[in-house]
N, C-alpha and C positions, 0 to 999 in steps of 0.2 A: 342471314349470313352465319356461317358456322363460327367464325372468329368472334362475332358479337355475343354468341351464346356461351362460349367457353370462358372459363375464369383463369386468372393468373397466367395469361399468355404473354410470353416474352417476345415482343415484336422484333427485337434485334436478333434473337435466336432464329426466328422464322426467316428473317432477311438473310442471315448468314447461311442457313440451310438452302434457301432458294438460289443464292448466288453460287454456292459451291456445286450444287446439282447441275446448274446451267452450264458450268464450265467443265463438266465431266469428271470431277474429282471425288465423287461420292459413291460408296458401295451401299447397296440396298439389301436388307434382310427382311423377308416376308414370312409372317406367321399366319396362323389360322384366322386372326382378326381381319386380315386383308381380304379374305374371301366372303365376308359377311355381305349380304344384299345381292350377291350374284345368283344366277339361276342355272339349272342343269339343262340338258338337251330337251327335256319335256316341260321346261319353264317352271319347274319346282325349285324352291330355294335350295341352294347348295348346302348340304348337311354340315353342321358342326359336329364335334366329337360325340356329344350326347345323342344327337339325332342318328348318327351313324351306328352307335351301339344298339339303339332301339331297332333300327332297320335290319341289322345283321341278326339280332335275336329272333325277330319275326321270320326272317328268311330261312334260318336253319333250325327253327323249332326250339329255341331256348326260352324257358319261362320268363315272362317279362319281369316278374317279381324277384328273380335271382340277381343279386348284386354282382356285377362283373364290369371290369374295365375293358377298354378297347383291346388292350394287350391280351386279356383273359379270353375274350371271344375269338380273337384271331388265332391264339394258340389252340383253342378248341376246334376251330375250323381246319387247321393244318393237319389234324389227326385223321381226317377222313377225306378221300378224293372228292366225294359228292359235295360235302360241305365247302371244301376249298374251291370247287368249281362255282358254287353258288355265290360265295363272297367275291370271287373275281368278277362275275357278271354284274353283281351289284355295284362294284366300284367302277366298272366301265360305264354303266347306265347313269351313275350319279356324279362322276368326276371327270368325264370327258365330254367334249363339245359344249363346254360351259359358256354362259353368256355374261361377260363382265359389264359392270355399270360404267357410266361415263367417267366417273372419278377414278375407278380402278384402271380403266384404259389410259387415262391421261397420266396417271402416276408412272406406269411402266414405260410410257413413251418418252419420258425424260431421258437425257443422255447419261445414264448411269455408267460408271466404270465397269460394274458387274452387278448381277442380281443373284441372290441366293434364296431359296425357298425350302421350307420343310413341309409344304403342302403337297398333296398328290395330284390335285386338279390341274387343268390346263388353262387357267384363266390368263396367266401371263402370255402364253403363246397365242391365245385367241385375241389378245389386246394389241399385239405387235404385227407389223406388216410381214407377210410371208418372206422367209429367208433373211430376216434382219437380226436374228439371234442365233447364237451357237449353243445348242442344247447339250448339256453334260449331265449324265445320270450315274448312279452307282455302278451300272453295268458297262460304262464306257470309260476309256482312258481319257483323263482331262486333256492330255496332249498340249498342243500349242494353240494359243488364242488366234482365231481367224480375224485378220484385220477388218475393220468396219462392221463387225458384228458384235452385239452385246452378249457376253457370256452369261448364260442362264443355267445355274446349278441346281438340280433337284437333289437335295441332301438326303432325303428319305425315300426316294423312288418316285416314279412317274406313272400315273394311271394309264396314259396313252401307250406305254410299253406293253400293256396287256393285249393290245390289238395290233400294234405296229411291229412287234418283235416276238420271236419264239423263245427268247432268253428269259430266265427267271428275273423279274424286275427288281428283286431284292428290296421289297418294301420294308421299311422300318416301322412295323406295326405291332408285331407280337412281342412278348417279353423276350423270347429267344432271339429275335432280331435285334432288340436293344442291347442285349448282352454281347452280341457279335458286332455291334456298330463300329467300335473304334478300329477293329481289325479289317472289317469288310469295306468300310468307306474311308480308309486312311487317306487315300489320295485326295478325295474331295475335301476333307477337313484340313489337310495340309494347304490346299489351294485357298480355302476360306481364311486361314490364319495369315497367309502371305498377303492376300488382298486387304485384310483389315490393317495390316502394318503399312501398306502402301497408300491407303486411302487418305484423302484430306478430311473426310467426314464419313462416319458410319451412321446410316439412317435405318432404324429398326421400326418396322411397321406391323402392327397387329400381333405382337409377341407378348405372352404373359411372362416370358423369361423363365418358364419352368422346364424348357428343354435343357436338360442338364449339360449336354455336350456343348451347345452354343453358349450357355451361361458360363461354363467353365472357361472357355476360350476368352470371353470378354473379361472375366475377372482376372485371368492369368496375365492379360496385357497390362494390368495395373493402371497407373495414371495415363499411360500412352493411349489406351482405348477409352478410358473414362472421360478424358478431356474432349474427345472428338466424337462421342456417341450421342445421338439424339433419338429418343424413343417416342414414336407417335402412337398414342393409345386412344381408346374410346373417350369421348367427352364426359361420359357418365361414370368413369372409373372411380371407385371408392378410395378414400384417403389411405387406407392401409396398403392397397395395391399400388397406389402412386408412390408411397414411401418405399416400397420394395423395388420398384422400377428405378428409382433415383440412385440406387446402389451402382447401377450400370451406366448411367449417363444423365443428361438433361432430358426432361420429360415435357412433351407437348400434347396435352389432352384435347386434340382437335379432330381425331378420326381420319379415315381415308378421304372422305369427301371434303373435309376442312382443309387438309393438306393440298389436295388437288386444286381447290379453289384458290389457295394462296399462290401456288406455283403457276396457275393459269394467268395471274396478273403480274407475275414477275418479269422484268425485262430479260430477253434472251441474250446470251453471250456465246461467242464462239468457243468451242471446247478447247481448252488449253491456251486461249489467246493471251492470258495474263503472263505466260511464261515466254512468250516469243518476242523477238526484236531487240533484246538487250545486247549492247555492244561493250559496255564497260563494267557490268556486273554479271555474275553467273547465277542463274536459278537452278538449284540442285533438284534433280528429279529422283523419285524413288527407284530403288533397284531391287531385284529379286535376291533372296538370300542364296549363298553358295550351298550346293547340296551337302557338302561336308567340310570339316576343317582338318587339314593335313597336319602331320606332326611337326613339319618344319615351317609352318606359316608364322608361328610366334617368333622363330629365329629370324625369318626374313623381315618381320616388322622391326625387330630390335636393331638389325644390322643396317637396314636401308631407310627406316623411318617412313616407308611407303604404306599408308593405311588402306586396307581393303575394305570398302563399305560392304561388299557382299559377305565377307567372312564375319564382320561384326554383326550384320543382320542375322546371320545364322546363329551366332553366339547368344544374342539377346532373346531370340525366339526359343532357344533351348535352355535358357538360364534357370528354369525351375527344375530341370531334370539332369543337367550336366554341369560340370565345373567350367570355369572360365578358361577355355582352351586357346583362345586367340589372343586376347589382351586383358589386362586388369581393368575392370570397369570402375571408374571413379564415382562410386555410388553416392557418397556423401556430398561431393561437389556438384554432381548432377542434380541431386534432390534440392539443393539450395535454389536452383533455378526452376526445375520442373515442378516442384511442390510449393513454390512461393505463394503467399496469400493473394487472393484477387485484389486488383488495384494496388499492388505493391510495387516495389522497385523493379524497373525493367531494363536497367543498364548494369552490366557487370564487367569486371576486369579480372582476367586470369593472369596471375604472376607467379614466377618461380625462378630458381637458378637455371642456367643453361642446361638443357638435356634432361630436365625432369618431367617432360611429357605434356607441355602446354598445347602443342599442335595436335597431339593425339587426343587430348581431352576435348578440344574444340571439334575435332572430327566425330568423336563419340556424341557430343552434345547435338551436333547437326543431325545425326541419324535419329536420335531420340526425339528431337523437336519435330522432325519430319513425320515420324510415326505418330506424334501427338496432334497432327492436323495443321502444323505450321507450314507456311511457305518459307523456305530457307534460302538465303541469298549470300553468296560469297563475294566479298569486295576485294579485288586484287589490283585496283588501279588508283593512282594518285591524281588523275586528271579531273578537272573541275566538272566535266560533263557527267561524271558519275552521279552528281546530286539530282539531276533531273530524272535519271532512271530510278534512283531511290524513291523519289516522289511517286513515280508511276507504280512501283512495286508496293508502296504503302496505300495506294488508292483503291483498296478492296477491303471488304470486311473480314477477310481471312487473316488471322494473325501472322506476323512476319518475324523471323529471326534473321538478323544480319550478323 
């Protein structure tokens, strides 16, 4: 059993992960560690970065003793049409028609809200029933989510595009590609950021967290992302690496197969079932941020008191680069609740004179708690029936804010 061999495993964290995934509230981020143990179309092990460097060197005639990163050899190949053709054929042979393990297959068959990968291989597609996912690559407009299909985002390009499309697949492999990443893949990274804000849980599988663009987004989210991120890594990960991963979230050193084993034994739940059927309380659902904040949005808020969740989401996502254009964010008051110590007070009263912004503050808090992985419930009824519904809302391991 994988869980028996692992050390310091938080069982309650595993249960929370399994329950949130089963209800369709989790976003999955896949790194190179996810692909370990899979095989290519010739039943050879799918290459890791070091293997890929060696194979490209041999293919295009680079001396094996010459120190070079993957970005270095990719840049070198781009200078020559023949070398570029060679590397493209190697990627087709090694990273398409791949064969997933049972654990890899079971993981992506879970009802994820969405899946993001920085891998080039087609393991996720090969694990899912045909037509069950909506494939989005750097060459495609993310567009609108197709109902009943899991969105699968290839953040750094897709090897299959080399044989299925005549368009440049825009692989993020060479140093030149990395430098152009933010501009070229802006739409994909905007979608990633939106999904992370809307998710109840962020599950990171097989990432060393050295992808600077992904790491930056997770760090920028601050406590909102840190509180709801679970990183699944190899059971044999060393202490220094584990310490580094804990900067981004809670760490489960159980590997792909260990996680698949635990999810296999978890009870299934209907996606979104915990939010349905309430008559006396309202479960607030995530919203997409507004594309922009207009000059008179602040005036409308002051005059009408009508809080736009979409506008506030747009503000908090741009908070590191833009001034507070929509409303004043009550940071110190929010932090009293959001950054409270574990096992601390969980009941708060907001008080002030009439017209000083209590309602707006509670609206802000609801959005921030939702982004931190909480279920948020608005109670607007004085009927006694409300208490049975509160009990129902509390009867999950997902934290709740009322």
